[in-house]
DSSP file (Angstrom, degrees, kcal/mol; ACC not computed):
  #  RESIDUE AA STRUCTURE BP1 BP2  ACC     N-H-->O    O-->H-N    N-H-->O    O-->H-N    TCO  KAPPA ALPHA  PHI   PSI    X-CA   Y-CA   Z-CA
    1    1 A M              0   0    0      0, 0.0     2,-0.8     0, 0.0     0, 0.0   0.000 360.0 360.0 360.0 103.9    0.0    0.0    0.0
    2    2 A N        +     0   0    0      2,-0.0     2,-0.4     0, 0.0     0, 0.0  -0.872 360.0 176.4-108.3 101.8    1.9    3.0   -1.3
    3    3 A R        -     0   0    0     -2,-0.8     2,-0.4     0, 0.0     0, 0.0  -0.888  22.5-136.7-110.1 137.2    0.1    6.3   -0.4
    4    4 A K        -     0   0    0     -2,-0.4     2,-0.4     1,-0.0    -2,-0.0  -0.701  17.4-131.7 -88.4 140.2    1.4    9.7   -1.1
    5    5 A K        -     0   0    0     -2,-0.4     2,-0.3     1,-0.0     3,-0.0  -0.717  23.4-115.7 -88.2 141.2    1.2   12.4    1.5
    6    6 A R        -     0   0    0     -2,-0.4     2,-0.1     1,-0.1    -1,-0.0  -0.565  36.6-106.8 -74.6 138.5   -0.2   15.7    0.5
    7    7 A H    >>  -     0   0    0     -2,-0.3     4,-1.2     1,-0.1     3,-0.9  -0.393  21.0-125.0 -67.0 142.3    2.3   18.5    0.8
    8    8 A W  H 3> S+     0   0    0      1,-0.2     4,-2.2     2,-0.2     5,-0.2   0.775 107.0  65.9 -60.0 -28.9    1.8   20.9    3.8
    9    9 A L  H 3> S+     0   0    0      1,-0.2     4,-2.5     2,-0.2    -1,-0.2   0.892  99.7  50.3 -62.4 -39.6    1.8   23.9    1.4
   10   10 A W  H <> S+     0   0    0     -3,-0.9     4,-2.3     2,-0.2    -1,-0.2   0.889 109.2  51.5 -66.7 -38.0   -1.5   22.7   -0.3
   11   11 A N  H  X S+     0   0    0     -4,-1.2     4,-2.2     2,-0.2    -2,-0.2   0.923 111.7  46.5 -63.2 -44.1   -3.1   22.2    3.1
   12   12 A V  H  X S+     0   0    0     -4,-2.2     4,-2.6     1,-0.2    -2,-0.2   0.909 112.0  51.5 -64.2 -42.5   -2.2   25.8    4.1
   13   13 A L  H  X S+     0   0    0     -4,-2.5     4,-2.2     2,-0.2    -2,-0.2   0.888 109.8  49.4 -63.0 -40.1   -3.4   27.1    0.8
   14   14 A I  H  X S+     0   0    0     -4,-2.3     4,-2.2     2,-0.2    -1,-0.2   0.927 112.6  47.0 -65.0 -45.1   -6.7   25.4    1.1
   15   15 A V  H  X S+     0   0    0     -4,-2.2     4,-2.2     1,-0.2    -2,-0.2   0.915 112.6  49.4 -64.4 -43.4   -7.3   26.7    4.6
   16   16 A L  H  X S+     0   0    0     -4,-2.6     4,-2.5     2,-0.2    -1,-0.2   0.896 109.8  52.1 -63.0 -40.2   -6.3   30.3    3.6
   17   17 A T  H  X S+     0   0    0     -4,-2.2     4,-2.4     1,-0.2    -1,-0.2   0.916 109.9  48.7 -61.8 -43.6   -8.6   30.2    0.6
   18   18 A L  H  X S+     0   0    0     -4,-2.2     4,-2.2     2,-0.2    -1,-0.2   0.892 111.4  49.9 -63.8 -39.4  -11.5   29.1    2.9
   19   19 A I  H  X S+     0   0    0     -4,-2.2     4,-2.5     2,-0.2    -2,-0.2   0.920 110.9  48.8 -65.3 -43.8  -10.7   31.9    5.3
   20   20 A V  H  X S+     0   0    0     -4,-2.5     4,-2.4     2,-0.2    -2,-0.2   0.913 112.0  49.1 -62.9 -43.0  -10.6   34.5    2.5
   21   21 A C  H  X S+     0   0    0     -4,-2.4     4,-2.1     2,-0.2    -1,-0.2   0.899 111.5  49.4 -63.2 -40.5  -13.9   33.3    1.1
   22   22 A L  H  X S+     0   0    0     -4,-2.2     4,-2.4     2,-0.2    -2,-0.2   0.908 111.0  49.2 -65.1 -42.1  -15.5   33.4    4.6
   23   23 A L  H  X S+     0   0    0     -4,-2.5     4,-2.4     2,-0.2    -2,-0.2   0.896 110.4  50.9 -64.4 -40.0  -14.2   37.0    5.2
   24   24 A A  H  X S+     0   0    0     -4,-2.4     4,-1.6     2,-0.2    -1,-0.2   0.899 110.7  49.5 -63.9 -40.1  -15.6   38.1    1.8
   25   25 A F  H  X S+     0   0    0     -4,-2.1     4,-1.0     2,-0.2    -2,-0.2   0.934 112.1  47.0 -63.6 -46.3  -19.0   36.6    2.6
   26   26 A V  H  X S+     0   0    0     -4,-2.4     4,-0.5     1,-0.2     3,-0.3   0.891 110.7  52.8 -63.3 -40.1  -19.1   38.3    6.0
   27   27 A A  H  < S+     0   0    0     -4,-2.4    18,-1.2     1,-0.2    -1,-0.2   0.841 119.5  34.0 -66.1 -33.0  -18.0   41.7    4.6
   28   28 A H  H  < S+     0   0    0     -4,-1.6    -1,-0.2    16,-0.2    -2,-0.2   0.456  92.1  95.5 -99.6  -2.7  -20.8   41.6    1.9
   29   29 A Y  H  < S+     0   0    0     -4,-1.0     2,-0.3    -3,-0.3    -1,-0.1   0.862  97.0   0.9 -60.7 -39.2  -23.4   39.8    4.0
   30   30 A K  S  < S-     0   0    0     -4,-0.5     2,-0.4    -3,-0.2    15,-0.2  -0.940  79.6 -96.4-144.4 166.1  -25.1   43.0    5.2
   31   31 A N        -     0   0    0     -2,-0.3     2,-0.5    87,-0.2    13,-0.2  -0.691  31.4-154.6 -84.9 136.2  -24.9   46.8    4.7
   32   32 A W  E     +A   43   0A   0     11,-3.0    11,-2.8    -2,-0.4     2,-0.3  -0.947  23.2 167.9-110.9 130.6  -23.1   48.6    7.4
   33   33 A Y  E     +A   42   0A   0     -2,-0.5     2,-0.3     9,-0.2     9,-0.2  -0.951  14.6 173.9-141.1 158.5  -24.1   52.2    7.9
   34   34 A K  E     -A   41   0A   0      7,-2.2     7,-3.1    -2,-0.3     2,-0.6  -0.954  22.5-142.8-160.8 151.4  -23.6   55.2   10.3
   35   35 A V  E     +A   40   0A   0     -2,-0.3     2,-0.3     5,-0.2     5,-0.2  -0.959  44.2 138.1-116.5 111.1  -24.5   58.8   10.4
   36   36 A E  E >   +A   39   0A   0      3,-2.0     3,-1.7    -2,-0.6    -2,-0.1  -0.995  55.2  12.7-153.7 152.7  -21.8   60.8   12.0
   37   37 A E  T 3  S-     0   0    0     -2,-0.3     3,-0.1     1,-0.3    -1,-0.1   0.826 128.6 -55.7  50.8  38.7  -19.9   64.1   11.6
   38   38 A G  T 3  S+     0   0    0      1,-0.2    15,-2.7    14,-0.1    16,-0.5   0.686 116.4 105.6  73.7  18.0  -22.5   65.4    9.1
   39   39 A E  E <   -AB  36  52A   0     -3,-1.7    -3,-2.0    13,-0.3     2,-0.6  -0.974  62.6-141.1-132.3 145.9  -22.0   62.4    6.8
   40   40 A F  E     -AB  35  51A   0     11,-3.2    11,-2.8    -2,-0.4     2,-0.5  -0.934  27.1-169.3-100.4 119.5  -24.0   59.3    5.9
   41   41 A K  E     +AB  34  50A   0     -7,-3.1    -7,-2.2    -2,-0.6     2,-0.4  -0.943  10.7 170.4-115.3 128.4  -21.6   56.4    5.5
   42   42 A I  E     +AB  33  49A   0      7,-2.4     7,-2.6    -2,-0.5     2,-0.3  -0.999   3.8 165.5-135.8 138.0  -22.7   53.1    4.0
   43   43 A F  E     -AB  32  48A   0    -11,-2.8   -11,-3.0    -2,-0.4     2,-0.3  -0.997  19.7-177.7-152.1 153.3  -20.5   50.2    3.0
   44   44 A S  E >  S- B   0  47A   0      3,-2.9     3,-1.8    -2,-0.3     2,-0.3  -0.812  70.3 -52.8-149.8 101.8  -20.8   46.5    2.1
   45   45 A G  T 3  S-     0   0    0    -18,-1.2   -17,-0.1    -2,-0.3    -1,-0.1  -0.504 124.9 -10.5  66.3-123.2  -17.5   44.8    1.4
   46   46 A I  T 3  S+     0   0    0     -2,-0.3     2,-0.5    -3,-0.1    -1,-0.3   0.568 119.6  89.1 -86.5  -8.8  -15.6   46.8   -1.3
   47   47 A Y  E <   +B   44   0A   0     -3,-1.8    -3,-2.9    48,-0.0     2,-0.3  -0.793  54.5 155.3 -94.4 125.8  -18.6   49.0   -2.1
   48   48 A R  E     -B   43   0A   0     -2,-0.5     2,-0.3    -5,-0.2    -5,-0.2  -0.993  23.2-168.0-149.6 153.3  -18.8   52.2    0.0
   49   49 A Q  E     -B   42   0A   0     -7,-2.6    -7,-2.4    -2,-0.3     2,-0.5  -0.995   6.1-165.7-142.6 137.1  -20.2   55.7   -0.1
   50   50 A N  E     -B   41   0A   0     -2,-0.3    -9,-0.2    -9,-0.2    -2,-0.0  -0.974  18.1-179.5-121.2 112.4  -19.7   58.8    2.1
   51   51 A I  E     -B   40   0A   0    -11,-2.8   -11,-3.2    -2,-0.5     2,-0.1  -0.954  26.3-128.7-119.9 120.0  -22.3   61.4    1.5
   52   52 A P  E >   -B   39   0A   0      0, 0.0     3,-1.6     0, 0.0     4,-0.3  -0.439  18.7-131.3 -62.8 136.8  -22.4   64.7    3.3
   53   53 A I  G >  S+     0   0    0    -15,-2.7     3,-1.4     1,-0.3   -14,-0.1   0.853 106.9  60.8 -58.4 -35.3  -25.9   65.3    4.8
   54   54 A T  G 3  S+     0   0    0    -16,-0.5    -1,-0.3     1,-0.3   -15,-0.1   0.708 101.1  54.6 -67.3 -18.4  -25.9   68.8    3.3
   55   55 A E  G <  S+     0   0    0     -3,-1.6    55,-2.1    55,-0.1     2,-0.5   0.448  79.8 110.3 -94.3  -1.4  -25.6   67.3   -0.2
   56   56 A I  E <   -C  109   0B   0     -3,-1.4    53,-0.3    -4,-0.3     3,-0.1  -0.635  41.1-179.9 -77.4 124.1  -28.6   65.1    0.1
   57   57 A D  E     -     0   0B   0     51,-2.9     2,-0.3    -2,-0.5    52,-0.2   0.840  62.6  -4.6 -92.0 -40.0  -31.4   66.3   -2.2
   58   58 A S  E     -C  108   0B   0     50,-1.6    50,-2.3     2,-0.0     2,-0.4  -0.996  47.8-163.4-156.3 152.5  -34.1   63.8   -1.5
   59   59 A V  E     +C  107   0B   0     -2,-0.3     2,-0.3    48,-0.2    48,-0.2  -0.983  29.2 150.4-135.7 121.5  -34.8   60.6    0.4
   60   60 A L  E     -C  106   0B   0     46,-2.0    46,-3.6    -2,-0.4     2,-0.3  -0.979  42.4-106.0-149.9 161.8  -37.9   58.5   -0.5
   61   61 A F  E     -C  105   0B   0     -2,-0.3     2,-0.3    44,-0.2    44,-0.2  -0.685  31.4-175.0 -88.9 142.3  -39.2   54.9   -0.5
   62   62 A V  E     -C  104   0B   0     42,-2.6    42,-3.0    -2,-0.3     3,-0.1  -0.965  23.4-143.8-131.4 151.7  -39.5   52.9   -3.7
   63   63 A E  S    S+     0   0    0     -2,-0.3     2,-0.3    40,-0.2    -1,-0.1   0.873  80.2  10.5 -83.0 -39.7  -40.9   49.5   -4.2
   64   64 A K  S    S-     0   0    0     39,-0.1    -1,-0.2    40,-0.1    37,-0.1  -0.950  78.4-101.6-141.2 161.4  -38.6   48.2   -6.9
   65   65 A L        -     0   0    0     -2,-0.3     3,-0.1    35,-0.1     2,-0.0  -0.518  39.0-118.7 -79.1 146.3  -35.4   49.2   -8.6
   66   66 A P        -     0   0    0      0, 0.0     2,-0.3     0, 0.0    -1,-0.1  -0.260  46.2 -74.3 -74.8 171.3  -35.5   50.7  -12.1
   67   67 A E        +     0   0    0     19,-0.0    20,-0.9    -2,-0.0     2,-0.3  -0.534  67.2 163.3 -68.1 124.9  -33.9   49.1  -15.1
   68   68 A M  E     -D   86   0B   0     -2,-0.3     2,-0.5    18,-0.2    18,-0.2  -0.952  37.6-122.6-142.1 160.3  -30.1   49.5  -14.9
   69   69 A E  E     -D   85   0B   0     16,-2.3    16,-3.1    -2,-0.3     2,-0.4  -0.901  31.2-123.1-104.8 131.5  -27.0   48.0  -16.3
   70   70 A R  E     +D   84   0B   0     -2,-0.5    14,-0.3    14,-0.2     3,-0.1  -0.609  28.8 175.7 -79.3 126.5  -24.5   46.5  -14.0
   71   71 A S  E    S-     0   0B   0     12,-2.5     2,-0.3     1,-0.5    13,-0.2   0.843  75.5 -19.6 -89.1 -46.9  -20.9   47.9  -14.1
   72   72 A S  E    S+D   83   0B   0     11,-2.1    11,-2.1     2,-0.0    -1,-0.5  -0.974  97.0  71.3-155.3 155.6  -19.7   45.8  -11.2
   73   73 A G  E     -D   82   0B   0     -2,-0.3     2,-0.3     9,-0.3     9,-0.3  -0.901  58.8 -97.5 134.7-164.2  -21.3   44.0   -8.4
   74   74 A F  E     -D   81   0B   0      7,-2.7     7,-2.5    -2,-0.3     2,-0.4  -0.987   7.0-145.0-155.0 160.2  -23.3   40.9   -7.7
   75   75 A S  E     +D   80   0B   0     -2,-0.3     2,-0.3     5,-0.2     5,-0.2  -0.997  22.5 170.3-126.6 133.9  -26.8   39.5   -7.2
   76   76 A W  E >   -D   79   0B   0      3,-1.8     3,-2.8    -2,-0.4     2,-0.2  -0.920  61.7 -48.9-149.1 120.5  -27.3   36.6   -4.9
   77   77 A L  T 3  S-     0   0    0     -2,-0.3    22,-0.1     1,-0.3     0, 0.0  -0.383 127.3 -16.1  51.5-114.1  -30.7   35.4   -3.8
   78   78 A A  T 3  S+     0   0    0     -2,-0.2    22,-2.1    20,-0.2     2,-0.3   0.227 117.2 101.2-102.8  14.4  -32.5   38.6   -2.7
   79   79 A K  E <   +D   76   0B   0     -3,-2.8    -3,-1.8    20,-0.2     2,-0.3  -0.762  43.4 179.8-101.6 146.4  -29.4   40.7   -2.4
   80   80 A E  E     +DE  75  97B   0     17,-2.6    17,-2.7    -2,-0.3     2,-0.4  -0.938  12.6 161.9-144.7 118.0  -28.2   43.2   -5.0
   81   81 A K  E     +DE  74  96B   0     -7,-2.5    -7,-2.7    -2,-0.3     2,-0.3  -0.996  25.1  57.4-141.6 144.2  -25.0   45.2   -4.5
   82   82 A G  E    S-DE  73  95B   0     13,-2.2    13,-2.7    -2,-0.4     2,-0.5  -0.912  78.8 -45.5 142.7-166.4  -22.6   47.1   -6.7
   83   83 A V  E     -DE  72  94B   0    -11,-2.1   -12,-2.5    -2,-0.3   -11,-2.1  -0.922  53.2-179.0-108.6 127.8  -22.2   50.0   -9.1
   84   84 A F  E     -DE  70  93B   0      9,-3.3     9,-2.7    -2,-0.5     2,-0.5  -0.751  24.5-124.9-121.3 167.7  -24.8   50.2  -11.9
   85   85 A K  E     -DE  69  92B   0    -16,-3.1   -16,-2.3    -2,-0.3     2,-0.3  -0.974  24.9-124.6-117.3 125.3  -25.4   52.6  -14.8
   86   86 A D  E  >  -D   68   0B   0      5,-3.0     4,-1.8    -2,-0.5     5,-0.2  -0.523  16.6-147.3 -66.0 123.6  -28.7   54.3  -15.2
   87   87 A S  T  4 S+     0   0    0    -20,-0.9    -1,-0.2    -2,-0.3   -19,-0.1   0.695  92.4  41.9 -71.7 -17.5  -30.0   53.4  -18.6
   88   88 A I  T  4 S+     0   0    0    -21,-0.2    -1,-0.2     3,-0.1   -20,-0.0   0.905 128.1  23.3 -92.0 -51.9  -31.7   56.8  -19.1
   89   89 A H  T  4 S-     0   0    0      2,-0.1    -2,-0.2     3,-0.0     3,-0.1   0.518  92.8-131.7 -96.3  -6.1  -29.3   59.4  -17.8
   90   90 A Q     <  +     0   0    0     -4,-1.8     2,-0.3     1,-0.2    -3,-0.1   0.865  60.2 135.9  57.0  39.7  -26.1   57.3  -18.1
   91   91 A T        -     0   0    0     -5,-0.2    -5,-3.0    21,-0.1     2,-0.2  -0.775  61.7 -94.3-112.9 160.5  -25.0   58.1  -14.6
   92   92 A K  E     -E   85   0B   0     -2,-0.3    22,-0.8    -7,-0.2     2,-0.4  -0.514  36.9-168.9 -72.9 138.9  -23.6   55.9  -11.8
   93   93 A V  E     -Ef  84 114B   0     -9,-2.7    -9,-3.3    -2,-0.2     2,-0.4  -0.997  10.6-147.5-130.0 126.1  -26.0   54.4   -9.4
   94   94 A Y  E     -Ef  83 115B   0     20,-1.8    22,-2.5    -2,-0.4     2,-0.5  -0.800  13.1-163.0 -95.3 134.9  -24.9   52.7   -6.2
   95   95 A V  E     +Ef  82 116B   0    -13,-2.7   -13,-2.2    -2,-0.4    22,-0.2  -0.974  21.1 167.3-123.8 124.2  -27.0   49.8   -5.0
   96   96 A F  E     +Ef  81 117B   0     20,-3.2    22,-1.8    -2,-0.5     2,-0.6  -0.594  21.8 158.4-129.0  67.4  -26.8   48.4   -1.5
   97   97 A V  E     +Ef  80 118B   0    -17,-2.7   -17,-2.6    20,-0.3     3,-0.2  -0.849  21.1 178.1-104.4 118.6  -30.0   46.2   -1.3
   98   98 A D  S    S+     0   0    0     -2,-0.6     2,-0.3    20,-0.5   -20,-0.2   0.706  80.6  24.4 -87.3 -23.0  -30.1   43.4    1.3
   99   99 A D    >   -     0   0    0     20,-0.1     3,-1.1   -19,-0.1    -1,-0.3  -0.850  58.7-168.4-147.1 107.2  -33.6   42.3    0.4
  100  100 A L  T 3  S+     0   0    0    -22,-2.1   -35,-0.1    -2,-0.3    -1,-0.1   0.725  87.3  64.7 -66.5 -21.6  -35.1   43.0   -3.1
  101  101 A R  T 3  S+     0   0    0    -23,-0.1    -1,-0.2     2,-0.1     2,-0.2   0.722  95.6  68.4 -76.2 -20.4  -38.6   41.9   -1.8
  102  102 A Q  S <  S-     0   0    0     -3,-1.1    -3,-0.1     1,-0.1     2,-0.1  -0.482  98.4 -85.6 -94.7 166.7  -38.8   44.9    0.6
  103  103 A Q        -     0   0    0     -2,-0.2     2,-0.3     1,-0.1   -40,-0.2  -0.384  45.3-144.4 -69.4 152.2  -39.1   48.6   -0.1
  104  104 A K  E     -C   62   0B   0    -42,-3.0   -42,-2.6    14,-0.1     2,-0.5  -0.788  10.6-118.1-117.3 157.8  -35.9   50.4   -0.7
  105  105 A I  E     -CG  61 117B   0     12,-3.3    12,-1.9    -2,-0.3     2,-0.6  -0.856  21.3-155.6 -96.5 128.4  -34.7   53.9    0.1
  106  106 A K  E     -CG  60 116B   0    -46,-3.6   -46,-2.0    -2,-0.5     2,-0.5  -0.924  12.2-171.0-102.6 119.3  -33.8   56.0   -2.9
  107  107 A L  E     -CG  59 115B   0      8,-3.1     8,-1.5    -2,-0.6     2,-0.5  -0.953   5.2-164.7-115.6 119.9  -31.3   58.7   -1.9
  108  108 A V  E     +CG  58 114B   0    -50,-2.3   -51,-2.9    -2,-0.5   -50,-1.6  -0.901  18.3 169.1-104.2 130.0  -30.5   61.5   -4.5
  109  109 A H  E  >  +CG  56 113B   0      4,-2.9     4,-1.9    -2,-0.5     3,-0.4  -0.938  53.2  23.9-139.8 160.5  -27.4   63.5   -3.7
  110  110 A H  T  4 S-     0   0    0    -55,-2.1     2,-1.9    -2,-0.3    -1,-0.2   0.876 122.3 -72.3  49.8  43.2  -25.2   66.1   -5.5
  111  111 A D  T  4 S+     0   0    0    -56,-0.4    -1,-0.3     1,-0.2   -55,-0.0  -0.268 126.8  19.5  74.1 -47.6  -28.2   67.0   -7.7
  112  112 A T  T  4 S+     0   0    0     -2,-1.9     2,-0.3    -3,-0.4    -1,-0.2   0.516  88.6 108.8-132.6  -6.3  -28.3   63.8   -9.9
  113  113 A L  E  <  - G   0 109B   0     -4,-1.9    -4,-2.9    -3,-0.1     2,-0.3  -0.584  50.0-159.7 -80.9 136.3  -26.4   60.9   -8.2
  114  114 A K  E     -fG  93 108B   0    -22,-0.8   -20,-1.8    -2,-0.3     2,-0.3  -0.838  14.8-177.0-118.7 151.8  -28.6   58.1   -7.0
  115  115 A M  E     -fG  94 107B   0     -8,-1.5    -8,-3.1    -2,-0.3     2,-0.4  -0.984   8.0-161.0-144.4 136.0  -28.2   55.4   -4.4
  116  116 A Y  E     +fG  95 106B   0    -22,-2.5   -20,-3.2    -2,-0.3     2,-0.3  -0.956  25.5 149.5-116.0 135.9  -30.7   52.6   -3.5
  117  117 A F  E     +fG  96 105B   0    -12,-1.9   -12,-3.3    -2,-0.4     2,-0.3  -0.993  15.4 168.7-158.2 160.3  -30.4   50.7   -0.3
  118  118 A N  E     -f   97   0B   0    -22,-1.8   -20,-0.5    -2,-0.3     2,-0.2  -0.952  29.1-115.1-159.2 173.6  -32.2   48.9    2.5
  119  119 A A        -     0   0    0      2,-0.3   -20,-0.1    -2,-0.3     6,-0.1  -0.642  33.4-107.6-107.2 169.0  -31.5   46.6    5.4
  120  120 A Q  S    S+     0   0    0     -2,-0.2     2,-0.5   -89,-0.1    -1,-0.1   0.841 108.4  61.1 -64.9 -32.1  -32.5   43.0    5.9
  121  121 A D  S  > S-     0   0    0      1,-0.1     4,-1.8   -19,-0.0    -2,-0.3  -0.841  76.2-147.3 -99.9 129.0  -35.1   44.1    8.4
  122  122 A S  H  > S+     0   0    0     -2,-0.5     4,-2.1     1,-0.2     5,-0.1   0.820 100.3  56.4 -66.0 -30.3  -37.8   46.5    7.2
  123  123 A V  H  > S+     0   0    0      2,-0.2     4,-2.0     1,-0.2    -1,-0.2   0.899 106.6  49.9 -66.7 -39.8  -38.0   48.1   10.7
  124  124 A E  H  > S+     0   0    0      2,-0.2     4,-2.4     1,-0.2    -2,-0.2   0.888 108.8  52.7 -64.0 -39.7  -34.3   48.9   10.4
  125  125 A T  H  X S+     0   0    0     -4,-1.8     4,-2.3     1,-0.2    -2,-0.2   0.915 109.7  48.3 -62.1 -43.6  -34.8   50.4    6.9
  126  126 A Q  H  X S+     0   0    0     -4,-2.1     4,-2.4     2,-0.2    -1,-0.2   0.858 109.7  53.3 -65.5 -35.1  -37.6   52.6    8.3
  127  127 A K  H  X S+     0   0    0     -4,-2.0     4,-2.4     2,-0.2    -2,-0.2   0.928 109.4  47.6 -64.8 -45.5  -35.3   53.7   11.1
  128  128 A I  H  X S+     0   0    0     -4,-2.4     4,-2.7     1,-0.2     5,-0.2   0.918 111.6  51.8 -60.4 -43.4  -32.5   54.7    8.6
  129  129 A Y  H  X S+     0   0    0     -4,-2.3     4,-2.6     1,-0.2    -2,-0.2   0.923 110.1  48.0 -59.3 -46.4  -35.1   56.6    6.6
  130  130 A A  H  X S+     0   0    0     -4,-2.4     4,-2.4     2,-0.2    -1,-0.2   0.900 112.0  49.7 -63.8 -41.0  -36.3   58.5    9.7
  131  131 A I  H  X S+     0   0    0     -4,-2.4     4,-2.5     2,-0.2     5,-0.2   0.937 113.1  46.0 -62.9 -46.7  -32.8   59.4   10.7
  132  132 A L  H  X S+     0   0    0     -4,-2.7     4,-2.5     1,-0.2    -2,-0.2   0.898 112.1  51.4 -65.1 -40.3  -31.9   60.6    7.2
  133  133 A Q  H  X S+     0   0    0     -4,-2.6     4,-2.4    -5,-0.2    -1,-0.2   0.938 112.8  44.7 -61.1 -47.0  -35.1   62.6    6.9
  134  134 A S  H  X S+     0   0    0     -4,-2.4     4,-2.5     2,-0.2    -2,-0.2   0.910 114.7  47.9 -67.3 -41.0  -34.5   64.4   10.2
  135  135 A K  H  X S+     0   0    0     -4,-2.5     4,-2.0    -5,-0.2    -1,-0.2   0.891 112.5  50.0 -65.0 -38.6  -30.9   65.1    9.5
  136  136 A M  H  X S+     0   0    0     -4,-2.5     4,-2.0    -5,-0.2    -2,-0.2   0.908 111.4  48.0 -66.5 -41.5  -31.8   66.4    6.1
  137  137 A M  H  X S+     0   0    0     -4,-2.4     4,-2.1     2,-0.2    -2,-0.2   0.903 111.3  50.6 -65.7 -41.4  -34.5   68.7    7.5
  138  138 A D  H  X S+     0   0    0     -4,-2.5     4,-1.5     1,-0.2    -1,-0.2   0.892 109.7  51.3 -61.3 -39.0  -32.0   70.0   10.2
  139  139 A S  H  < S+     0   0    0     -4,-2.0     4,-0.3     1,-0.2    -2,-0.2   0.885 109.6  49.5 -66.1 -39.0  -29.5   70.7    7.5
  140  140 A L  H >< S+     0   0    0     -4,-2.0     3,-0.8     1,-0.2    -1,-0.2   0.866 109.2  52.2 -68.3 -35.5  -32.1   72.6    5.4
  141  141 A K  H 3< S+     0   0    0     -4,-2.1    -1,-0.2     1,-0.2    -2,-0.2   0.836 107.3  53.1 -68.5 -32.4  -33.1   74.7    8.5
  142  142 A N  T 3<        0   0    0     -4,-1.5    -1,-0.2     1,-0.2    -2,-0.2   0.475 360.0 360.0 -83.7  -2.3  -29.4   75.6    9.2
  143  143 A R    <         0   0    0     -3,-0.8    -1,-0.2    -4,-0.3    -2,-0.1   0.482 360.0 360.0 -76.7 360.0  -28.7   76.9    5.7
């Protein structure tokens, strides 16, 4: 019975590959956001946006995403994340959607740039919406 032993380098490479895949999954699993220092920050893995509250033009709920062309990103089950191109205006649109079945927040900033996002939990999405609305109104009052 002549069995070859697998080289230790291959074992290390397999374990490192699994760790990297697990970290990529965790980084993209959900949207991470915070509102601080006058900015709305959202990120999911390699996709991130920092938007000054004073530059937000509108925040509203939408039921579904418009037709767009994907520049980079991914779709998996009910998740949609990445950079898209608006087929009408040919502008970049950032999408951070954790659940396509729920309503999404459409945030327009810097006059024409759009971003769509939501959280896995609809209550969390409504909370983000309320925070952004109040911060945006405070910003308009202080102008």
